[in-house]
C-alpha positions in Angstrom: -15.9 -105.8 204.4 -18.1 -102.8 205.3 -17.3 -100.1 202.7 -16.8 -101.9 199.4 -20.1 -103.8 199.4 -21.9 -100.5 199.8 -20.0 -99.1 196.8 -21.0 -102.2 194.8 -24.6 -101.6 195.7 -24.4 -98.0 194.5 -22.8 -99.1 191.2 -25.5 -101.6 190.5 -28.3 -99.2 191.3 -26.9 -96.6 188.9 -25.7 -99.1 186.3 -22.1 -97.8 186.3 -19.2 -99.8 185.0 -16.0 -100.3 187.0 -12.5 -101.1 185.9 -11.6 -104.8 186.1 -9.2 -104.4 189.1 -12.0 -102.7 191.0 -14.4 -105.4 190.0 -12.0 -107.9 191.5 -11.9 -105.9 194.7 -15.7 -105.8 194.9 -15.9 -109.5 194.3 -13.3 -110.2 197.0 -15.2 -107.8 199.4 -18.5 -109.6 198.6 -16.8 -113.0 199.4 -15.4 -111.7 202.6 -18.8 -110.3 203.6 -20.5 -113.6 203.0 -17.6 -115.7 204.6 -16.5 -113.6 207.6 -15.1 -116.4 209.7 -13.1 -117.9 206.9 -11.8 -114.5 205.9 -10.6 -113.8 209.5 -9.1 -117.2 209.8 -7.2 -116.7 206.5 -6.0 -113.3 207.7 -4.8 -114.6 211.0 -3.0 -117.6 209.3 -1.3 -115.2 206.9 -0.3 -112.9 209.7 1.1 -115.8 211.7 3.0 -117.0 208.7 4.5 -113.5 208.2 5.4 -113.3 211.8 7.1 -116.7 211.7 9.0 -115.9 208.5 10.2 -112.6 209.9 11.3 -114.2 213.2 13.1 -117.0 211.3 14.8 -114.5 209.0 16.1 -112.5 212.0 17.3 -115.4 214.1 18.8 -117.7 211.5 22.3 -117.2 210.2 22.0 -116.3 206.6 23.5 -113.7 204.2 22.4 -110.1 204.5 20.9 -109.9 200.9 18.8 -113.1 201.5 17.6 -111.8 204.9 16.7 -108.5 203.3 14.8 -110.2 200.4 12.8 -112.3 202.9 11.9 -109.3 205.0 11.1 -107.3 201.9 8.6 -110.0 200.7 7.1 -110.4 204.2 6.5 -106.7 204.8 6.4 -105.4 201.2 3.8 -107.8 199.8 1.0 -106.8 202.3 1.9 -103.1 201.7 1.6 -103.6 197.9 -1.8 -105.3 198.3 -3.0 -102.4 200.5 -1.8 -99.8 198.0 -3.6 -101.7 195.1 -6.8 -101.9 197.2 -6.5 -98.2 198.0 -6.0 -97.2 194.4 -9.0 -99.4 193.4 -11.2 -97.8 196.0 -10.1 -94.3 194.9 -10.8 -94.9 191.3 -14.2 -96.5 192.3 -15.1 -93.4 194.3 -14.2 -91.1 191.4 -16.2 -93.1 189.0 -19.2 -93.1 191.4 -19.1 -89.3 191.8 -18.9 -88.8 188.0 -21.8 -91.2 187.5 -24.0 -89.5 190.2 -23.4 -86.1 188.5 -25.1 -87.3 185.3 
């Protein structure tokens, strides 16, 4: 919400192209910046859903593989999204530095 829109501004000022996944991140960051309340409500709803699913998986009698799969999705999916965002920002930063050196 704070960092990526500034990167986007720098890319536009210097007419630098970004990879498609980074462009998607910049578009999402722009949407979050312009719809802060909705973004926080969505984040809190997803966090509550994850908490509820994790609690249900731990308290309901089910097979161990099924419980592990549910917990892997609940905790692994947000980690995967974070890693993809981090990689997108890192490639964006590298592209920006190369563009500014020209």
